[in-house]
SELOMAR-133186 format. One record per residue: residue number from 1; residue in one letter; x, y, z of N, C-alpha, C in turn. Coordinates in steps of 0.02 Angstrom, whole numbers, plus 50000, padded with zeros to 5 digits. Each point is the difference from the previous one (the first is absolute). Layout:
BEGIN
NUM a X Y Z X Y Z X Y Z $
...
END
This chain:
BEGIN
1 x 52259 57335 62081 50071 50004 49938 49964 50063 49989 $
2 x 49891 50005 49997 50010 50075 49954 50009 50043 50068 $
3 x 49967 49977 50063 50013 50070 50037 50070 50045 50010 $
4 x 50063 49937 49977 50060 50065 50004 50008 50023 49960 $
5 x 49970 49995 49937 50005 50004 49942 49962 50100 50015 $
6 x 49963 50007 50044 49935 50023 50012 50053 50065 50034 $
7 x 50050 49969 50060 50045 50028 50017 50031 50049 49972 $
8 x 50038 49946 49993 50035 50028 49953 49986 50073 49949 $
9 x 49962 49989 49945 49972 50055 49965 49974 50044 50053 $
10 x 49966 49976 50040 50011 50071 50057 50045 50033 50017 $
11 x 50065 49977 50026 50060 50019 50043 50021 50037 49912 $
12 x 50013 49980 49952 50008 50047 49946 49972 50077 49999 $
13 x 49928 49957 50019 49963 50079 49954 50010 50056 50060 $
14 x 50004 49973 50061 50012 50036 50040 50078 50035 49976 $
15 x 50026 49963 49990 50093 50031 49971 49979 50072 49972 $
16 x 49973 49982 49939 49986 50014 49961 49949 50069 50011 $
17 x 49942 50027 50053 49966 50047 50047 50053 50034 50002 $
18 x 50036 49978 50033 50038 50030 50076 50062 50012 49931 $
19 x 50001 50015 49967 50098 50014 49925 49939 50051 49994 $
20 x 49952 49988 49979 49950 50077 49955 49981 50040 50042 $
21 x 49998 50013 50056 49973 50029 50072 50038 50076 49969 $
22 x 50094 49953 50001 50057 50051 50008 50015 50043 49956 $
23 x 50010 49950 49947 49983 49991 49916 49959 50050 49979 $
24 x 49927 50014 50002 49972 50051 49976 50014 50063 50024 $
25 x 50012 50003 50061 50019 50048 50028 50061 50042 49961 $
26 x 50064 49970 49983 50056 50022 49978 49998 49992 49928 $
27 x 49936 49985 49973 49983 49975 49942 49968 50095 49977 $
28 x 49960 50016 50045 50011 50066 50012 49998 50069 50003 $
29 x 50054 49961 50033 50044 50068 49999 50083 49990 49950 $
30 x 49970 49970 49933 50044 49979 49947 50078 49995 50017 $
31 x 50024 49948 50071 50023 49977 49991 50035 49923 49949 $
32 x 50056 49982 49999 50046 49943 49961 49964 49950 50002 $
33 x 50005 49981 50081 49968 49926 50045 49936 50028 50001 $
34 x 49947 49979 49962 49939 49995 50016 49953 49954 50002 $
35 x 49937 50009 49975 49930 49956 50006 50063 49917 50002 $
36 x 50021 50006 49932 50009 49925 49982 50081 49950 50037 $
37 x 50018 50058 50016 50052 49989 50009 50002 49958 50102 $
38 x 49969 50033 50019 49969 49987 50060 49967 49952 49992 $
39 x 49933 49980 49974 49979 49960 50006 50035 49923 49969 $
40 x 50057 49999 49949 50030 49959 49998 50068 49976 50066 $
41 x 50018 50044 50026 50043 49996 50074 49962 49992 50057 $
42 x 49960 50002 49987 49943 49972 50044 49987 49918 50008 $
43 x 49965 49997 49932 49991 49919 49965 50051 49973 50009 $
44 x 50054 50003 49966 50079 49966 50003 50015 49997 50073 $
45 x 50004 50044 50046 50002 49977 50081 49968 49924 50016 $
46 x 49918 50021 49989 49968 49952 50005 50014 49943 49970 $
47 x 50018 50004 49949 49999 49919 49959 50087 49978 50043 $
48 x 50050 50045 50014 50050 49953 50020 50000 49987 50072 $
49 x 49951 50033 50054 49979 49969 50052 49973 49950 49989 $
50 x 49945 49998 49966 49946 49913 49968 50046 49967 50014 $
51 x 50053 49978 49942 50026 49972 49993 50025 49947 50034 $
52 x 50059 50029 50062 50007 49950 50044 49940 49979 50064 $
53 x 49953 50027 49993 49931 49984 50025 49972 49946 49986 $
54 x 50011 49981 49925 49960 49944 49980 50051 49958 49973 $
55 x 50069 50003 49984 50030 49948 50004 50037 49952 50039 $
56 x 50000 50019 50066 50020 49955 50061 49938 49980 50016 $
57 x 49935 50001 49973 49938 49966 50038 49964 50031 50072 $
58 x 49970 49995 50030 49971 50030 50041 50053 50025 50074 $
59 x 50064 49977 49994 50030 50032 50041 50052 50024 49965 $
60 x 49962 50059 50001 50063 50039 49962 50056 50019 50048 $
61 x 50076 49995 49980 50061 50026 50034 49995 50066 50015 $
62 x 50001 50014 50059 50017 50043 50008 50057 50059 49969 $
63 x 50064 49935 49991 50075 50063 49976 49983 49998 49913 $
64 x 49964 49957 49977 50001 50020 49916 49942 50046 50004 $
65 x 49955 50027 50052 49950 50061 49969 50037 50061 50035 $
66 x 50046 49992 50060 50053 50055 50003 50045 50026 49950 $
67 x 50022 49940 49971 50043 50031 49946 49987 50015 49921 $
68 x 49914 49989 50023 49991 50010 49923 49987 50075 49999 $
69 x 49961 50024 50078 49988 50044 50011 50068 50076 50001 $
70 x 50037 49976 50007 50070 50043 50023 50027 50037 49935 $
71 x 49977 49918 49941 50007 49992 49964 49980 50074 49933 $
72 x 49926 49985 50003 49980 50060 49990 50005 50059 50029 $
73 x 50027 50036 50062 50014 50053 50025 50047 50046 49970 $
74 x 50052 49952 50001 50061 50008 49944 49996 49991 49954 $
75 x 49949 49987 49962 50002 49998 49918 49957 50051 49979 $
76 x 49974 50019 50037 49949 50069 49979 50054 50055 50024 $
77 x 50036 50000 50049 50034 50058 50016 50064 50007 49922 $
78 x 49993 49948 49969 50057 50023 49920 49946 50035 49981 $
79 x 49913 49985 49997 49964 50048 49928 49974 50071 50050 $
80 x 50011 50015 50069 50000 50053 50025 50061 50039 49999 $
81 x 50059 49969 49982 50038 50038 49994 50015 50017 49925 $
82 x 50006 49963 49933 49978 50037 49958 49928 50058 49982 $
83 x 49970 49999 50026 49952 50058 49999 50030 50064 50043 $
84 x 50017 49973 50052 50046 50081 50003 50062 50024 49964 $
85 x 50044 49941 49968 50033 50005 49975 49980 50033 49934 $
86 x 49923 49981 49934 49968 50016 49968 49992 50078 49993 $
87 x 49962 50010 50074 49985 50055 50005 50034 50070 50009 $
88 x 50066 49974 50026 50053 50033 50039 50041 50043 49916 $
89 x 50022 49951 49970 50029 50013 49941 49946 50065 49942 $
90 x 49952 49973 50018 49966 50062 49943 50000 50063 50016 $
91 x 49996 50051 50049 50013 50041 50039 50045 50054 49987 $
92 x 50047 49975 50018 50072 50059 50001 50060 49981 49997 $
93 x 50056 50014 49988 50063 49960 50013 50023 50007 50067 $
94 x 49977 50035 50035 50023 49989 50092 49942 49936 49996 $
95 x 50036 49990 50085 49967 49935 50019 49945 50021 50043 $
96 x 49954 49952 49987 49909 50016 50030 49961 49932 50007 $
97 x 49985 50019 50060 49963 49920 49992 49938 50008 49981 $
98 x 49985 49978 49969 49916 49994 49984 49967 49930 49970 $
99 x 49925 49981 50024 49975 49926 49991 50005 49961 50065 $
100 x 50017 50033 50052 50004 49960 50078 49932 49992 50029 $
101 x 49952 50035 49993 49946 49975 50002 49958 49933 49955 $
102 x 50024 50030 49942 49955 49940 49962 50055 49961 49992 $
103 x 50050 49980 50048 50050 49935 50006 49970 49952 50059 $
104 x 49992 50046 50051 49956 50000 50073 49927 49964 49958 $
105 x 49967 50015 49965 49951 49983 49997 50008 49925 49976 $
106 x 50042 50005 49943 50019 49921 49977 50015 49934 50051 $
107 x 50044 50035 50050 50034 49947 50039 49932 50003 50050 $
108 x 49946 50010 50000 49938 50002 50029 49944 49958 49996 $
109 x 50012 50034 49923 49938 49936 49964 50033 49924 49986 $
110 x 50059 50007 50027 50035 49937 49997 49964 49936 50076 $
111 x 50022 50068 50023 49982 49987 50091 49922 49972 50001 $
112 x 49962 50019 49950 49944 50005 50016 49979 49914 49965 $
113 x 50041 49985 49952 49998 49946 49957 49997 49943 50039 $
114 x 50076 50000 50038 50009 49950 50036 49937 49997 50051 $
115 x 50001 50031 50019 49918 50005 50055 49940 49964 49971 $
116 x 49980 50023 49955 49939 49931 49946 50018 49955 50000 $
117 x 50092 50000 49970 50004 49920 49975 50000 49951 50070 $
118 x 50012 50038 50052 49986 49961 50075 49916 50001 50018 $
119 x 49977 50025 49976 49934 50003 50015 49986 50039 50044 $
120 x 50019 50048 50030 50007 50052 50052 49957 50036 49974 $
121 x 49942 49986 49947 49977 50062 49957 49964 50091 50020 $
122 x 49993 49990 50084 49980 50068 50030 50039 50043 50034 $
123 x 50091 49947 49981 50053 50036 50028 49982 50056 49944 $
124 x 50024 49954 49933 50003 50033 49931 49971 50053 49991 $
125 x 49929 49972 50011 49939 50059 49951 50015 50085 50065 $
126 x 50014 49989 50059 50000 50050 50061 50085 50029 49992 $
127 x 50042 49970 49980 50075 50038 49973 49984 50041 49925 $
128 x 49988 49965 49971 49962 50034 49929 49977 50061 50021 $
129 x 49944 50021 50038 49949 50048 50024 50040 50047 50029 $
130 x 50026 49964 50061 50061 50060 50020 50069 50020 49951 $
131 x 50017 49977 49950 50052 50026 49946 49966 50034 49959 $
132 x 49941 49990 49993 49964 50052 49939 50004 50074 50069 $
133 x 49960 49999 50046 49998 50046 50044 50068 50067 50011 $
134 x 50054 49921 50014 50058 50038 50001 50037 50053 49938 $
135 x 49991 49953 49936 49980 50037 49930 49997 50055 49980 $
136 x 49911 50012 50044 49972 50044 49991 49985 50050 50037 $
137 x 50000 50009 50039 49975 50047 50074 50067 50011 50015 $
138 x 50054 49972 49996 50068 50017 50045 50043 50040 49939 $
139 x 49976 50011 49932 50038 50031 49954 49970 50052 49996 $
140 x 49939 50020 50047 49961 50067 49998 50037 50024 50045 $
141 x 50035 49992 50051 50013 50008 50063 50080 50023 50008 $
142 x 49998 49973 49946 50089 50025 49968 49995 50062 49953 $
143 x 49966 49997 49955 49982 50080 49973 49975 50057 50052 $
144 x 49987 49984 50049 49991 50033 50057 50086 50045 50036 $
145 x 50049 49958 49984 50038 50021 50036 50047 50062 49953 $
END
């Protein structure tokens, strides 16, 4: 029983760490979806992923886990859409797209939480670091254009 709790705590902490890597970058850039948002999205995704892994016992149903992951991906799309619409409506009367990168970062945070929830912490950390690189390095490359 005790090692199982340690495993759960480790997975949830890895989800928080992954989300915080992306969220900190967004927070430093003064984006609406910042540190806490990304951490909570990643943590929530990990929690939703852990539920079917623990409800059905030692042999998780691939169908149940697949449905949870699909639900998370679809649900996060609504958060992203809200971010894009919120950003766009504040700028001007003409249609503009703002917040797309933040919406994508929230979506990636959810995927990192799923990875952590499944125990794929290496995948989650590598994904978080690569996302951080994309958000920082490629932003500088875009400015050269």
